[in-house]
Every structure is written in C-alpha cells, then in structure tokens.
RODO-111272 format. One record per residue (C-alpha): residue in one letter; x, y, z. Coordinates in Angstrom, 3 decimals. Layout:
<rs>
{'a'; {X; Y; Z}} ...
</rs>
This chain:
<rs>
{'x'; {15.570; 1.792; -21.626}} {'x'; {12.875; 3.180; -19.240}} {'x'; {12.047; 0.093; -18.021}} {'x'; {15.593; -0.726; -17.217}} {'x'; {16.657; 1.997; -14.865}} {'x'; {12.965; 1.841; -12.821}} {'x'; {13.949; -2.470; -12.304}} {'x'; {17.297; -1.132; -11.084}} {'x'; {15.859; 1.447; -8.508}} {'x'; {13.848; -1.537; -7.075}} {'x'; {16.840; -3.730; -6.877}} {'x'; {19.356; -0.544; -5.083}} {'x'; {16.284; 0.093; -2.366}} {'x'; {16.193; -3.057; -0.374}} {'x'; {20.466; -3.018; -0.065}} {'x'; {19.702; 0.442; 1.569}} {'x'; {21.535; 1.886; -1.306}} {'x'; {20.113; 5.088; -1.454}} {'x'; {22.253; 7.111; -3.498}} {'x'; {22.047; 5.625; -6.690}} {'x'; {18.486; 4.898; -6.137}} {'x'; {18.099; 8.648; -6.118}} {'x'; {20.573; 9.465; -8.842}} {'x'; {19.038; 6.677; -11.080}} {'x'; {15.446; 7.481; -10.207}} {'x'; {16.196; 11.815; -11.011}} {'x'; {17.439; 10.346; -14.103}} {'x'; {14.597; 8.232; -15.114}} {'x'; {11.979; 10.797; -14.366}} {'x'; {13.808; 13.228; -16.330}} {'x'; {14.100; 11.299; -19.603}} {'x'; {10.924; 9.800; -19.001}} {'x'; {8.907; 12.299; -17.584}} {'x'; {5.309; 10.417; -18.796}} {'x'; {6.585; 7.094; -17.334}} {'x'; {4.099; 6.358; -14.667}} {'x'; {6.034; 3.492; -12.548}} {'x'; {9.285; 6.222; -12.648}} {'x'; {6.755; 8.584; -10.670}} {'x'; {5.612; 5.376; -8.554}} {'x'; {9.189; 4.634; -7.540}} {'x'; {10.292; 7.213; -6.587}} {'x'; {7.281; 8.086; -4.235}} {'x'; {7.888; 4.921; -2.889}} {'x'; {11.773; 5.842; -2.342}} {'x'; {10.754; 8.816; -0.833}} {'x'; {8.752; 7.737; 1.329}} {'x'; {11.186; 4.903; 2.342}} {'x'; {13.692; 7.681; 3.150}} {'x'; {10.838; 9.597; 5.363}} {'x'; {9.750; 12.270; 2.793}} {'x'; {6.063; 11.772; 3.043}} {'x'; {5.463; 15.069; 1.440}} {'x'; {7.427; 14.525; -1.549}} {'x'; {5.862; 11.164; -1.671}} {'x'; {2.668; 12.677; -2.297}} {'x'; {3.935; 14.756; -4.891}} {'x'; {5.613; 11.859; -7.048}} {'x'; {2.812; 9.393; -6.630}} {'x'; {0.337; 11.727; -7.541}} {'x'; {2.285; 12.505; -10.609}} {'x'; {2.505; 8.578; -11.617}} {'x'; {-1.683; 8.335; -10.321}} {'x'; {-2.361; 11.577; -13.024}} {'x'; {-0.547; 9.181; -15.655}} {'x'; {-2.507; 6.030; -14.643}} {'x'; {-4.986; 6.683; -12.962}} {'x'; {-6.225; 3.307; -13.020}} {'x'; {-3.760; 1.434; -10.878}} {'x'; {-5.734; 0.360; -7.491}} {'x'; {-2.094; 0.118; -5.632}} {'x'; {-0.839; 3.611; -6.617}} {'x'; {-4.011; 4.772; -4.949}} {'x'; {-3.565; 2.891; -2.116}} {'x'; {-0.192; 4.171; -1.589}} {'x'; {-1.663; 7.447; -1.975}} {'x'; {-4.009; 6.429; 0.782}} {'x'; {-1.455; 5.199; 3.151}} {'x'; {0.818; 8.879; 2.534}} {'x'; {-2.595; 10.459; 3.377}} {'x'; {-3.331; 9.181; 6.774}} {'x'; {0.839; 9.301; 7.625}} {'x'; {0.004; 13.380; 6.941}} {'x'; {-2.946; 13.202; 9.197}} {'x'; {-4.884; 14.086; 5.903}} {'x'; {-7.769; 11.369; 7.127}} {'x'; {-10.353; 12.984; 5.331}} {'x'; {-8.453; 12.404; 2.146}} {'x'; {-7.147; 9.086; 3.226}} {'x'; {-10.458; 7.730; 4.120}} {'x'; {-12.005; 8.844; 0.698}} {'x'; {-9.026; 7.085; -1.333}} {'x'; {-9.802; 4.139; 0.632}} {'x'; {-13.599; 3.867; -0.115}} {'x'; {-12.766; 4.339; -4.078}} {'x'; {-10.382; 1.027; -4.272}} {'x'; {-12.763; -0.245; -2.139}} {'x'; {-15.758; -0.205; -4.609}} {'x'; {-13.784; -0.869; -7.424}} {'x'; {-11.059; -3.187; -6.836}} {'x'; {-10.737; -6.299; -4.529}} {'x'; {-8.688; -8.301; -7.289}} {'x'; {-5.595; -9.820; -5.126}} {'x'; {-5.055; -10.941; -1.398}} {'x'; {-2.030; -8.247; -1.131}} {'x'; {-4.551; -5.174; -2.219}} {'x'; {-7.289; -6.693; 0.156}} {'x'; {-4.674; -6.988; 2.668}} {'x'; {-2.923; -3.576; 2.384}} {'x'; {-6.479; -1.495; 2.313}} {'x'; {-7.483; -3.226; 5.039}} {'x'; {-4.363; -1.634; 6.676}} {'x'; {-5.605; 1.509; 5.936}} {'x'; {-8.660; 1.372; 7.459}} {'x'; {-7.497; -0.013; 10.249}} {'x'; {-5.467; 2.722; 10.673}} {'x'; {-8.140; 5.240; 10.174}} {'x'; {-10.347; 3.083; 12.635}} {'x'; {-12.291; 1.885; 10.493}} {'x'; {-12.747; -1.883; 11.557}} {'x'; {-16.089; -3.097; 10.077}} {'x'; {-15.098; -2.255; 6.579}} {'x'; {-11.352; -3.099; 7.740}} {'x'; {-12.586; -6.677; 8.268}} {'x'; {-14.247; -6.722; 4.861}} {'x'; {-10.950; -6.455; 3.557}} {'x'; {-9.259; -8.940; 5.363}} {'x'; {-11.603; -11.524; 4.881}} {'x'; {-11.130; -11.735; 1.324}} {'x'; {-7.373; -11.533; 1.231}} {'x'; {-7.617; -14.742; 4.247}} {'x'; {-9.532; -16.317; 1.545}} {'x'; {-7.533; -15.854; -1.525}} {'x'; {-4.132; -16.517; 0.413}} {'x'; {-5.224; -18.921; 3.217}} {'x'; {-1.077; -20.095; 3.913}} {'x'; {-0.255; -16.404; 4.661}} {'x'; {0.097; -16.267; 8.231}} {'x'; {0.068; -12.124; 8.475}} {'x'; {-3.880; -12.585; 6.905}} {'x'; {-4.969; -14.491; 9.685}} {'x'; {-2.729; -12.427; 12.347}} {'x'; {-4.807; -9.003; 10.871}} {'x'; {-8.512; -10.660; 10.768}} {'x'; {-7.549; -11.551; 14.204}} {'x'; {-6.611; -7.833; 15.497}} {'x'; {-9.683; -6.811; 13.776}} {'x'; {-12.116; -9.064; 15.054}} {'x'; {-10.498; -7.826; 18.690}} {'x'; {-11.314; -4.238; 18.244}} {'x'; {-14.603; -5.755; 17.421}} {'x'; {-14.468; -7.537; 20.421}} {'x'; {-15.126; -10.544; 18.356}} {'x'; {-13.243; -12.487; 21.403}} {'x'; {-13.854; -16.301; 20.004}} {'x'; {-13.071; -15.572; 16.592}} {'x'; {-9.770; -13.406; 17.431}} {'x'; {-8.849; -16.601; 18.998}} {'x'; {-9.836; -18.800; 16.279}} {'x'; {-7.553; -16.882; 14.051}} {'x'; {-5.278; -16.882; 16.056}} {'x'; {-5.181; -20.531; 16.187}} {'x'; {-5.178; -20.980; 12.593}} {'x'; {-2.200; -19.006; 12.409}} {'x'; {-0.379; -21.141; 14.265}} {'x'; {-1.462; -24.370; 12.271}} 
</rs>
C-alpha cells in the first residue's frame, strides 16, 4: 500500500498537482514512518515547492532509515549547497564520489554538485564516466564542455560541443 501512495505522489508532482501530492505525502509518512522512500519523495516535493530547509529535514529522515542510497545523499548535498552550507555539501559529495559511480545519472548529478561547489577537476572526473556510460546523452557532452571551459581547456571544450551536435 505504501508503494502505491508513493507512486501517486510522483504522478501528482510533474502535473503540478501539489495539494494532492502534499496530502498524499502527509498520509504516507503518518501511516508508514519507517518507509524511507516516503520521506525521500516528501523531500523532493518540499524542494520543488522551494522549501529547502524542510526538504533537508525529510531527506535526512530517509537517509537515516536507508543510508546506503547515494542519490538521496546527493540530494542532501545539493540542498546543503543551496542553503550555503558548502563544507557540508562538499563532505557529502566526497563521500559519494569515493563509494559510488554506478550510473550515468549519478555521475552527472554528482558532477553538477562539484561544479556548483567550483571544484571543476573533480566535476570532470564525474562527467567523464557519465559521458562514457551514456554517450548519446547530449547533456553529458555539454557538461564536459562547460567544465573544460572552466579549466581553460578550450580545444577539448570545442570537441565536446561538436560531439553534442552530432
């Protein structure tokens, strides 16, 4: 039953149906407080509504229940960066970077966080495997081009921009 409510929230959010999404999250987390994905989806909803501090509270609850999920830790890092807690965001990002680089999406999102923290060398090390794991994803080539520009590698940036157009 908790999975059904959880999935329903993910249907409401993209449609902009925030009132039923909020009510579903409240119901989900009241009825199933040990269901970590319920707190995660509530964190996403709060973030989507611009309430970063509430998002942090919810995502921390999800992580406490299921600490091995790197995407949740990454979301927490992005929230910390958004709140100006850059040292905390960097510590979280480094934890993820050491432990996980399993998917193109995770690599890319982690690279985004390191870019936000202006650590372009590490961002590059995240974006390279993202592009390797999903070579047809033009976003990955764009991210690489942007990082190469920040690093002053203009020829490599141009090559990535060209790869993006092909």
